[in-house]
The first five atom37 places (N, CA, C, CB, O) and aatype in JSON, in Angstrom:
{
  "aatype": [20, 20, 20, 20, 20, 20, 20, 20, 20, 20, 20, 20, 20, 20, 20, 20, 20, 20, 20, 20, 20, 20, 20, 20, 20, 20, 20, 20, 20, 20, 20, 20, 20, 20, 20, 20, 20, 20, 20, 20, 20, 20, 20, 20, 20, 20, 20, 20, 20, 20, 20, 20, 20, 20, 20, 20, 20, 20, 20, 20, 20, 20, 20, 20, 20, 20, 20, 20, 20, 20, 20, 20, 20, 20, 20, 20, 20, 20, 20, 20, 20, 20, 20, 20, 20, 20, 20, 20, 20, 20, 20, 20, 20, 20, 20, 20, 20, 20, 20, 20, 20, 20, 20, 20, 20, 20, 20, 20, 20, 20, 20, 20, 20, 20],
  "atom_mask": [
    [1, 1, 1, 1, 1],
    [1, 1, 1, 1, 1],
    [1, 1, 1, 1, 1],
    [1, 1, 1, 1, 1],
    [1, 1, 1, 1, 1],
    [1, 1, 1, 1, 1],
    [1, 1, 1, 1, 1],
    [1, 1, 1, 1, 1],
    [1, 1, 1, 1, 1],
    [1, 1, 1, 1, 1],
    [1, 1, 1, 1, 1],
    [1, 1, 1, 1, 1],
    [1, 1, 1, 1, 1],
    [1, 1, 1, 1, 1],
    [1, 1, 1, 1, 1],
    [1, 1, 1, 1, 1],
    [1, 1, 1, 1, 1],
    [1, 1, 1, 1, 1],
    [1, 1, 1, 1, 1],
    [1, 1, 1, 1, 1],
    [1, 1, 1, 1, 1],
    [1, 1, 1, 1, 1],
    [1, 1, 1, 1, 1],
    [1, 1, 1, 1, 1],
    [1, 1, 1, 1, 1],
    [1, 1, 1, 1, 1],
    [1, 1, 1, 1, 1],
    [1, 1, 1, 1, 1],
    [1, 1, 1, 1, 1],
    [1, 1, 1, 1, 1],
    [1, 1, 1, 1, 1],
    [1, 1, 1, 1, 1],
    [1, 1, 1, 1, 1],
    [1, 1, 1, 1, 1],
    [1, 1, 1, 1, 1],
    [1, 1, 1, 1, 1],
    [1, 1, 1, 1, 1],
    [1, 1, 1, 1, 1],
    [1, 1, 1, 1, 1],
    [1, 1, 1, 1, 1],
    [1, 1, 1, 1, 1],
    [1, 1, 1, 1, 1],
    [1, 1, 1, 1, 1],
    [1, 1, 1, 1, 1],
    [1, 1, 1, 1, 1],
    [1, 1, 1, 1, 1],
    [1, 1, 1, 1, 1],
    [1, 1, 1, 1, 1],
    [1, 1, 1, 1, 1],
    [1, 1, 1, 1, 1],
    [1, 1, 1, 1, 1],
    [1, 1, 1, 1, 1],
    [1, 1, 1, 1, 1],
    [1, 1, 1, 1, 1],
    [1, 1, 1, 1, 1],
    [1, 1, 1, 1, 1],
    [1, 1, 1, 1, 1],
    [1, 1, 1, 1, 1],
    [1, 1, 1, 1, 1],
    [1, 1, 1, 1, 1],
    [1, 1, 1, 1, 1],
    [1, 1, 1, 1, 1],
    [1, 1, 1, 1, 1],
    [1, 1, 1, 1, 1],
    [1, 1, 1, 1, 1],
    [1, 1, 1, 1, 1],
    [1, 1, 1, 1, 1],
    [1, 1, 1, 1, 1],
    [1, 1, 1, 1, 1],
    [1, 1, 1, 1, 1],
    [1, 1, 1, 1, 1],
    [1, 1, 1, 1, 1],
    [1, 1, 1, 1, 1],
    [1, 1, 1, 1, 1],
    [1, 1, 1, 1, 1],
    [1, 1, 1, 1, 1],
    [1, 1, 1, 1, 1],
    [1, 1, 1, 1, 1],
    [1, 1, 1, 1, 1],
    [1, 1, 1, 1, 1],
    [1, 1, 1, 1, 1],
    [1, 1, 1, 1, 1],
    [1, 1, 1, 1, 1],
    [1, 1, 1, 1, 1],
    [1, 1, 1, 1, 1],
    [1, 1, 1, 1, 1],
    [1, 1, 1, 1, 1],
    [1, 1, 1, 1, 1],
    [1, 1, 1, 1, 1],
    [1, 1, 1, 1, 1],
    [1, 1, 1, 1, 1],
    [1, 1, 1, 1, 1],
    [1, 1, 1, 1, 1],
    [1, 1, 1, 1, 1],
    [1, 1, 1, 1, 1],
    [1, 1, 1, 1, 1],
    [1, 1, 1, 1, 1],
    [1, 1, 1, 1, 1],
    [1, 1, 1, 1, 1],
    [1, 1, 1, 1, 1],
    [1, 1, 1, 1, 1],
    [1, 1, 1, 1, 1],
    [1, 1, 1, 1, 1],
    [1, 1, 1, 1, 1],
    [1, 1, 1, 1, 1],
    [1, 1, 1, 1, 1],
    [1, 1, 1, 1, 1],
    [1, 1, 1, 1, 1],
    [1, 1, 1, 1, 1],
    [1, 1, 1, 1, 1],
    [1, 1, 1, 1, 1],
    [1, 1, 1, 1, 1],
    [1, 1, 1, 1, 1],
    [1, 1, 1, 1, 1]
  ],
  "atom_positions": [
    [[-13.2, -20.74, -17.37], [-12.14, -19.76, -18.24], [-11.07, -20.17, -18.42], [-11.8, -18.56, -17.77], [-10.59, -20.84, -17.5]],
    [[-10.23, -19.96, -19.69], [-8.85, -20.02, -19.99], [-8.31, -18.98, -20.22], [-8.54, -20.71, -20.88], [-8.94, -17.98, -20.55]],
    [[-6.94, -19.04, -20.08], [-6.23, -17.77, -20.15], [-5.03, -18.15, -21.25], [-5.65, -17.26, -18.54], [-4.43, -19.21, -21.08]],
    [[-4.77, -17.55, -22.05], [-3.5, -17.68, -22.85], [-3.69, -16.71, -24.17], [-3.22, -19.33, -23.29], [-4.24, -15.62, -24.24]],
    [[-3.09, -17.43, -25.13], [-3.08, -16.32, -26.56], [-4.43, -16.42, -27.47], [-1.68, -16.75, -27.74], [-4.95, -17.51, -27.68]],
    [[-4.85, -15.43, -27.91], [-6.11, -15.55, -28.67], [-6.05, -14.48, -29.77], [-7.4, -15.36, -27.73], [-5.29, -13.52, -29.59]],
    [[-6.7, -14.55, -30.8], [-6.52, -13.57, -32.04], [-7.07, -12.37, -31.63], [-7.22, -14.01, -33.41], [-8.18, -12.33, -31.09]],
    [[-6.37, -11.34, -31.84], [-6.78, -9.95, -31.51], [-7.32, -9.26, -32.7], [-5.64, -9.16, -30.95], [-7.91, -9.96, -33.53]],
    [[-7.19, -7.91, -32.93], [-7.32, -7.33, -34.05], [-6.55, -7.27, -35.17], [-7.47, -6.43, -33.82], [-5.34, -7.07, -35.03]],
    [[-7.02, -7.41, -36.25], [-6.1, -7.72, -37.54], [-5.45, -8.74, -37.5], [-5.15, -6.82, -37.87], [-4.41, -8.7, -38.16]],
    [[-5.71, -9.92, -36.8], [-5.18, -11.12, -36.82], [-3.98, -11.01, -35.9], [-4.88, -11.57, -38.2], [-3.34, -12.06, -35.93]],
    [[-3.39, -10.01, -35.01], [-2.55, -10.19, -33.87], [-2.74, -10.84, -32.98], [-2.31, -9.37, -33.37], [-3.91, -10.89, -32.61]],
    [[-1.76, -11.6, -32.22], [-1.95, -12.42, -31.19], [-2.0, -11.48, -29.86], [-0.84, -13.52, -31.2], [-1.16, -10.58, -29.77]],
    [[-2.87, -11.65, -28.91], [-2.58, -10.86, -27.95], [-2.83, -11.97, -26.78], [-3.44, -9.48, -27.97], [-3.39, -13.04, -27.04]],
    [[-2.38, -11.64, -25.44], [-2.32, -12.23, -24.4], [-3.24, -12.0, -23.17], [-1.22, -12.1, -24.17], [-3.01, -11.1, -22.36]],
    [[-3.99, -12.61, -23.1], [-5.03, -12.55, -21.9], [-4.21, -12.86, -20.67], [-6.33, -13.66, -22.05], [-3.42, -13.8, -20.58]],
    [[-4.53, -11.8, -19.52], [-3.89, -12.0, -18.48], [-4.9, -12.35, -17.33], [-3.06, -10.88, -18.25], [-5.91, -11.65, -17.25]],
    [[-4.73, -13.31, -16.5], [-5.35, -14.06, -15.39], [-6.02, -12.61, -14.5], [-4.02, -15.14, -14.41], [-5.28, -11.66, -14.24]],
    [[-7.5, -12.64, -14.12], [-7.48, -11.68, -13.54], [-6.74, -11.33, -12.2], [-8.49, -11.56, -13.52], [-6.26, -12.28, -11.58]],
    [[-6.59, -10.04, -11.7], [-5.61, -9.89, -10.44], [-6.31, -10.01, -9.05], [-4.88, -8.44, -10.47], [-7.27, -9.29, -8.76]],
    [[-5.83, -10.87, -8.26], [-6.19, -10.85, -6.8], [-6.62, -9.44, -6.36], [-4.97, -11.32, -5.93], [-6.37, -8.49, -7.1]],
    [[-7.2, -9.26, -5.3], [-7.65, -8.06, -4.67], [-6.46, -7.91, -3.9], [-9.03, -8.09, -3.86], [-5.82, -8.93, -3.62]],
    [[-5.99, -6.54, -3.43], [-4.92, -6.36, -2.65], [-5.04, -6.71, -1.26], [-4.55, -5.14, -2.76], [-6.2, -6.75, -0.84]],
    [[-4.12, -6.98, -0.44], [-3.94, -7.37, 0.57], [-4.35, -5.86, 1.72], [-2.48, -8.04, 0.47], [-3.92, -4.79, 1.3]],
    [[-5.02, -5.82, 2.88], [-5.43, -4.65, 3.47], [-4.84, -4.68, 4.81], [-6.89, -4.49, 3.47], [-4.57, -5.75, 5.36]],
    [[-4.63, -3.53, 5.36], [-4.09, -3.34, 6.79], [-4.62, -2.15, 7.32], [-2.55, -3.27, 6.88], [-4.59, -1.14, 6.62]],
    [[-5.24, -2.12, 8.74], [-5.87, -0.75, 8.91], [-5.04, -0.37, 10.47], [-7.88, -0.83, 8.96], [-4.87, -1.03, 11.5]],
    [[-4.78, 0.58, 10.2], [-4.06, 1.32, 11.6], [-5.05, 2.0, 12.06], [-2.77, 2.38, 11.43], [-5.82, 2.7, 11.41]],
    [[-5.06, 1.75, 13.59], [-6.21, 2.5, 14.66], [-5.42, 3.05, 15.78], [-7.42, 1.39, 15.37], [-4.38, 2.69, 16.33]],
    [[-6.38, 4.21, 15.98], [-5.68, 5.23, 17.37], [-4.46, 5.75, 16.85], [-5.21, 4.33, 18.96], [-4.2, 6.15, 15.71]],
    [[-3.67, 5.67, 18.01], [-2.5, 6.39, 18.02], [-1.34, 5.4, 17.57], [-2.28, 7.01, 19.44], [-1.57, 4.21, 17.79]],
    [[-0.14, 5.71, 16.97], [0.95, 4.93, 16.84], [1.7, 5.41, 17.47], [1.41, 4.69, 15.79], [1.54, 6.58, 17.82]],
    [[2.97, 4.59, 17.9], [4.15, 4.79, 18.9], [5.34, 4.39, 18.31], [4.01, 4.02, 20.2], [5.13, 3.64, 17.36]],
    [[6.39, 4.59, 18.5], [7.65, 3.95, 18.07], [7.71, 2.52, 18.36], [8.8, 4.59, 18.7], [8.37, 1.89, 17.53]],
    [[7.19, 1.81, 19.34], [7.05, 0.59, 19.58], [6.18, -0.02, 18.79], [6.78, 0.43, 20.71], [6.52, -1.21, 18.72]],
    [[5.24, 0.18, 18.15], [4.28, 0.05, 17.1], [4.89, -0.38, 15.78], [3.57, 1.31, 16.93], [4.51, -1.33, 15.1]],
    [[6.05, 0.6, 15.47], [6.7, 0.22, 14.12], [7.31, -0.93, 13.57], [7.52, 0.91, 13.94], [7.03, -1.25, 12.41]],
    [[8.03, -1.55, 14.17], [8.44, -2.83, 13.84], [7.26, -4.0, 13.71], [9.44, -3.2, 14.88], [7.16, -4.76, 12.75]],
    [[6.53, -3.99, 14.67], [5.13, -4.91, 14.52], [4.45, -4.62, 13.24], [3.99, -4.6, 15.74], [4.08, -5.55, 12.53]],
    [[4.29, -3.47, 12.92], [3.6, -3.06, 11.64], [4.4, -3.29, 10.65], [3.19, -1.7, 11.55], [3.64, -3.5, 9.7]],
    [[5.76, -3.41, 10.17], [6.52, -3.85, 9.4], [6.53, -5.08, 9.32], [7.48, -3.47, 9.55], [6.57, -5.49, 8.16]],
    [[6.51, -5.96, 10.22], [6.05, -7.54, 10.54], [4.82, -7.74, 9.96], [5.88, -7.94, 12.11], [4.7, -8.75, 9.28]],
    [[3.79, -6.91, 10.09], [2.42, -7.25, 9.55], [2.49, -6.94, 7.89], [1.18, -6.28, 10.38], [1.69, -7.57, 7.2]],
    [[3.37, -6.02, 7.25], [3.53, -5.72, 6.24], [3.95, -6.96, 5.46], [4.25, -4.69, 6.27], [3.32, -7.45, 4.53]],
    [[5.09, -7.42, 5.95], [5.7, -8.67, 5.46], [4.86, -9.76, 5.41], [6.78, -9.04, 6.22], [4.94, -10.43, 4.38]],
    [[4.14, -10.09, 6.18], [3.25, -11.39, 6.21], [2.19, -10.91, 5.35], [2.67, -11.93, 7.76], [1.54, -11.8, 4.81]],
    [[1.91, -9.91, 5.13], [0.87, -9.53, 4.19], [1.18, -10.01, 2.53], [0.76, -7.89, 4.33], [0.77, -10.93, 1.83]],
    [[2.14, -8.81, 2.33], [2.72, -9.23, 1.43], [3.38, -10.62, 0.78], [3.27, -8.6, 1.58], [3.53, -10.77, -0.44]],
    [[3.76, -11.66, 1.87], [4.0, -12.55, 1.57], [2.76, -13.41, 1.07], [4.7, -12.88, 2.42], [2.93, -14.01, 0.01]],
    [[1.67, -13.53, 1.64], [0.69, -14.11, 0.93], [0.13, -13.59, -0.07], [-0.12, -14.37, 1.54], [-0.19, -14.42, -0.92]],
    [[-0.24, -12.04, -0.41], [-0.3, -11.61, -1.76], [0.62, -10.56, -2.37], [-1.51, -11.2, -1.95], [0.57, -9.5, -1.74]],
    [[1.25, -10.56, -3.18], [2.13, -9.75, -3.08], [1.92, -8.87, -4.08], [3.27, -10.27, -3.04], [1.0, -9.04, -4.88]],
    [[2.91, -7.62, -4.17], [2.03, -6.34, -4.85], [1.7, -5.18, -4.36], [0.89, -6.62, -5.16], [2.43, -4.19, -4.29]],
    [[0.45, -5.29, -3.97], [-0.02, -3.76, -3.35], [-0.76, -4.37, -2.24], [-1.09, -2.61, -4.41], [-1.48, -5.37, -2.23]],
    [[-0.35, -3.33, -1.06], [-0.84, -3.34, 0.43], [-1.74, -2.12, 0.58], [0.42, -3.26, 1.56], [-1.11, -1.07, 0.61]],
    [[-3.19, -1.99, 0.68], [-3.86, -1.2, 0.98], [-3.74, -0.97, 2.57], [-4.99, -1.51, 0.44], [-3.89, -1.92, 3.34]],
    [[-3.43, 0.45, 3.07], [-3.33, 0.88, 4.14], [-4.2, 2.0, 4.89], [-2.3, 1.1, 4.06], [-3.88, 3.16, 5.15]],
    [[-5.49, 1.26, 5.19], [-6.54, 2.2, 5.67], [-5.85, 2.98, 7.1], [-8.06, 1.25, 6.03], [-5.55, 2.47, 8.17]],
    [[-5.74, 4.5, 6.62], [-5.46, 5.26, 7.86], [-6.36, 6.09, 8.42], [-4.46, 6.0, 7.72], [-5.99, 7.08, 9.05]],
    [[-8.06, 5.66, 8.2], [-8.88, 6.7, 8.42], [-9.16, 6.94, 9.86], [-10.04, 6.52, 7.72], [-9.71, 7.95, 10.3]],
    [[-8.79, 6.04, 10.47], [-8.93, 5.83, 12.12], [-7.58, 5.93, 12.86], [-9.56, 4.3, 12.49], [-7.15, 5.08, 13.64]],
    [[-6.87, 7.27, 12.46], [-5.97, 7.44, 13.12], [-6.13, 8.84, 13.73], [-4.88, 7.16, 12.42], [-6.4, 9.84, 13.07]],
    [[-5.94, 8.78, 15.02], [-6.55, 9.67, 16.09], [-5.55, 11.33, 15.68], [-6.19, 8.8, 18.02], [-6.01, 12.37, 15.22]],
    [[-4.71, 11.14, 15.91], [-4.01, 12.51, 15.51], [-2.61, 12.38, 14.85], [-3.8, 13.41, 16.81], [-1.6, 12.17, 15.52]],
    [[-2.6, 12.55, 13.33], [-1.17, 12.33, 12.43], [-0.25, 13.05, 12.91], [-1.16, 12.72, 10.94], [-0.48, 14.25, 13.05]],
    [[1.03, 12.53, 13.3], [2.34, 13.06, 14.07], [3.25, 12.66, 13.17], [2.69, 12.48, 15.57], [2.91, 12.11, 12.13]],
    [[4.72, 12.93, 13.54], [5.7, 12.59, 12.93], [6.09, 11.17, 13.15], [6.6, 13.43, 13.2], [6.93, 10.66, 12.41]],
    [[5.59, 10.56, 14.03], [5.71, 9.05, 14.42], [5.0, 8.28, 13.11], [4.82, 8.69, 16.03], [5.59, 7.54, 12.32]],
    [[3.81, 8.6, 13.09], [2.89, 8.11, 12.13], [3.39, 8.28, 10.74], [1.6, 8.76, 12.27], [3.17, 7.4, 9.91]],
    [[3.98, 9.24, 10.47], [4.49, 9.69, 8.96], [6.29, 8.61, 9.05], [4.73, 12.14, 8.84], [6.57, 8.03, 8.01]],
    [[6.98, 8.51, 9.86], [7.9, 7.73, 10.13], [7.71, 6.12, 9.99], [8.2, 8.11, 11.31], [8.5, 5.3, 9.51]],
    [[6.44, 5.93, 10.54], [6.06, 4.32, 10.47], [5.36, 4.11, 9.13], [4.97, 3.8, 11.76], [5.21, 2.96, 8.71]],
    [[4.94, 5.16, 8.43], [4.21, 4.69, 7.32], [5.78, 4.72, 6.22], [2.63, 5.9, 6.86], [5.76, 4.02, 5.21]],
    [[6.73, 5.35, 6.46], [7.69, 5.37, 5.54], [8.53, 4.26, 5.75], [8.38, 6.56, 5.53], [9.19, 3.9, 4.77]],
    [[8.66, 3.56, 6.91], [9.35, 2.07, 7.01], [8.14, 1.09, 6.32], [9.75, 1.56, 8.87], [8.36, 0.13, 5.58]],
    [[7.2, 1.43, 6.63], [6.42, 0.46, 6.31], [6.27, 0.15, 4.9], [5.32, 0.68, 6.83], [5.99, -0.93, 4.37]],
    [[6.53, 1.44, 4.32], [6.75, 1.49, 2.57], [8.13, 0.77, 2.19], [6.87, 3.29, 1.91], [8.29, 0.08, 1.18]],
    [[9.01, 1.0, 3.05], [10.57, 0.29, 2.66], [10.38, -1.01, 2.81], [11.9, 0.68, 3.63], [10.7, -1.83, 1.95]],
    [[9.84, -1.3, 3.9], [9.57, -2.92, 4.04], [8.87, -3.39, 2.73], [8.52, -3.31, 5.42], [9.4, -4.16, 1.93]],
    [[7.59, -2.85, 2.59], [7.37, -3.24, 1.11], [7.82, -3.15, -0.05], [6.65, -2.96, 0.8], [7.4, -3.88, -0.95]],
    [[8.57, -2.41, -0.2], [9.38, -2.05, -1.39], [10.27, -3.02, -1.65], [10.09, -0.83, -1.29], [10.47, -3.49, -2.77]],
    [[11.06, -3.5, -0.18], [12.08, -4.67, -0.14], [11.65, -5.95, -0.67], [12.51, -4.96, 1.23], [12.38, -6.74, -1.28]],
    [[10.07, -6.14, -0.33], [9.52, -7.31, -1.16], [9.04, -7.36, -2.36], [8.66, -7.8, -0.66], [8.53, -8.35, -2.89]],
    [[9.2, -6.19, -2.88], [8.94, -6.25, -4.5], [7.25, -5.88, -4.48], [9.36, -8.08, -5.32], [6.52, -6.42, -5.31]],
    [[6.65, -4.86, -3.39], [5.46, -4.57, -3.38], [5.47, -2.94, -2.95], [4.71, -5.59, -2.47], [6.58, -2.4, -2.84]],
    [[4.38, -2.22, -2.72], [3.94, -0.93, -2.32], [2.62, -0.75, -1.54], [3.87, -0.19, -3.46], [1.64, -1.49, -1.54]],
    [[2.81, 0.31, -0.94], [1.58, 0.27, 0.04], [1.05, 1.65, -0.66], [1.93, 0.3, 1.98], [1.75, 2.46, -1.25]],
    [[-0.55, 1.74, -0.41], [-1.07, 2.86, -0.87], [-2.26, 3.12, 0.38], [-1.6, 2.65, -2.49], [-2.99, 2.33, 0.98]],
    [[-2.09, 4.55, 0.48], [-3.0, 5.07, 1.48], [-4.78, 5.04, 1.5], [-2.58, 6.41, 1.46], [-5.4, 5.56, 0.57]],
    [[-5.31, 4.55, 2.38], [-7.0, 4.55, 2.14], [-7.29, 5.54, 2.98], [-7.96, 3.14, 2.51], [-6.62, 5.61, 4.01]],
    [[-8.48, 6.64, 2.72], [-8.94, 7.48, 3.41], [-7.92, 8.4, 4.71], [-10.02, 6.69, 3.86], [-8.27, 8.69, 5.85]],
    [[-6.82, 8.64, 4.13], [-6.0, 9.56, 4.81], [-6.77, 10.93, 4.83], [-4.6, 9.65, 4.11], [-7.43, 11.44, 3.92]],
    [[-6.49, 11.47, 6.24], [-7.1, 12.67, 6.71], [-6.12, 13.9, 6.04], [-7.16, 12.65, 8.47], [-4.89, 13.82, 6.02]],
    [[-6.67, 14.72, 5.64], [-6.24, 16.17, 5.23], [-4.84, 16.64, 6.02], [-7.54, 17.26, 5.64], [-3.87, 17.18, 5.49]],
    [[-4.99, 16.31, 7.36], [-3.95, 16.76, 8.07], [-2.9, 15.55, 7.9], [-4.38, 17.13, 9.58], [-1.71, 15.85, 8.03]],
    [[-3.17, 14.37, 7.65], [-2.42, 13.48, 7.27], [-1.41, 13.82, 5.92], [-3.31, 12.41, 7.12], [-0.2, 14.04, 5.91]],
    [[-2.26, 13.8, 4.94], [-1.79, 14.43, 3.81], [-1.04, 15.93, 3.85], [-2.93, 14.48, 3.01], [-0.18, 16.11, 2.99]],
    [[-1.22, 16.67, 4.48], [-0.56, 17.87, 4.64], [0.87, 17.47, 5.15], [-1.36, 18.84, 5.61], [1.88, 17.85, 4.55]],
    [[0.94, 16.43, 6.62], [1.91, 16.16, 6.96], [2.67, 15.39, 6.09], [1.77, 15.78, 7.94], [3.81, 15.81, 6.23]],
    [[2.68, 14.6, 5.36], [3.52, 13.83, 4.35], [3.73, 14.87, 3.63], [2.94, 12.6, 3.57], [4.95, 15.06, 3.65]],
    [[3.19, 15.69, 2.97], [3.67, 16.7, 2.16], [4.63, 17.79, 2.3], [2.83, 17.18, 1.88], [5.3, 18.38, 1.45]],
    [[4.51, 18.0, 4.13], [5.59, 18.66, 4.65], [6.91, 17.89, 4.86], [5.18, 19.19, 5.82], [8.01, 18.4, 5.05]],
    [[6.64, 16.67, 4.81], [8.0, 15.96, 5.11], [8.53, 15.53, 3.76], [7.86, 14.63, 6.14], [9.55, 14.85, 3.76]],
    [[8.03, 15.79, 2.76], [8.47, 15.2, 1.4], [7.99, 14.07, 1.09], [9.77, 15.03, 1.24], [8.4, 13.46, 0.1]],
    [[6.91, 13.53, 2.0], [6.7, 11.72, 1.38], [5.29, 11.66, 0.83], [6.79, 10.27, 2.8], [4.46, 10.76, 0.96]],
    [[5.24, 12.29, 0.48], [3.6, 12.43, -0.66], [3.64, 11.23, -1.71], [3.52, 14.19, -1.89], [2.74, 10.41, -1.88]],
    [[5.13, 11.27, -2.52], [5.31, 10.79, -3.45], [5.77, 9.4, -3.07], [6.04, 11.56, -4.17], [5.69, 8.47, -3.87]],
    [[6.21, 9.27, -1.97], [6.79, 7.84, -1.59], [5.59, 7.02, -0.72], [8.31, 8.04, -0.56], [5.57, 5.79, -0.78]],
    [[4.7, 7.67, -0.02], [3.96, 6.81, 0.58], [2.41, 7.46, -0.32], [4.14, 6.91, 2.47], [1.84, 8.46, 0.11]],
    [[2.0, 6.86, -1.33], [0.49, 7.67, -2.19], [-0.49, 7.39, -1.88], [0.16, 7.52, -3.54], [-0.62, 6.28, -1.36]],
    [[-1.36, 8.04, -2.01], [-2.94, 7.54, -1.62], [-3.21, 6.6, -2.93], [-4.28, 9.04, -1.47], [-2.55, 6.53, -3.96]],
    [[-4.44, 5.89, -2.53], [-4.84, 5.21, -3.28], [-5.55, 5.78, -4.25], [-5.31, 4.42, -2.77], [-6.13, 6.81, -3.92]],
    [[-5.68, 5.44, -5.31], [-6.8, 6.21, -6.57], [-8.02, 5.94, -6.25], [-6.71, 5.69, -8.19], [-8.43, 4.89, -5.75]],
    [[-8.7, 7.01, -6.57], [-10.17, 7.01, -6.3], [-10.93, 6.18, -7.36], [-10.73, 8.48, -6.28], [-12.15, 6.07, -7.29]]
  ]
}
């Protein structure tokens, strides 16, 4: 398969884009502590170094969402944004989404579109 310019509708030239690579993924498990935040940000940097743009963060296995996990997600998002990417949350529990809303971070750390 080749990529490049082709004839589009009404003789207009269109540009075909190469297919996108699937986003990188990271899974958070159990309980997150303050000591886990820096290593998590390092994982975000490594994942986006390999495949920049979007990082899917699976948070379905988080035991009990609290302010520490919200802070960790915000710092991870900041790290991703500094690298030109962003994080989308997968399988967020209603408790976590409510907590993100309460902290005013639901737009900063958005959910993965269905």
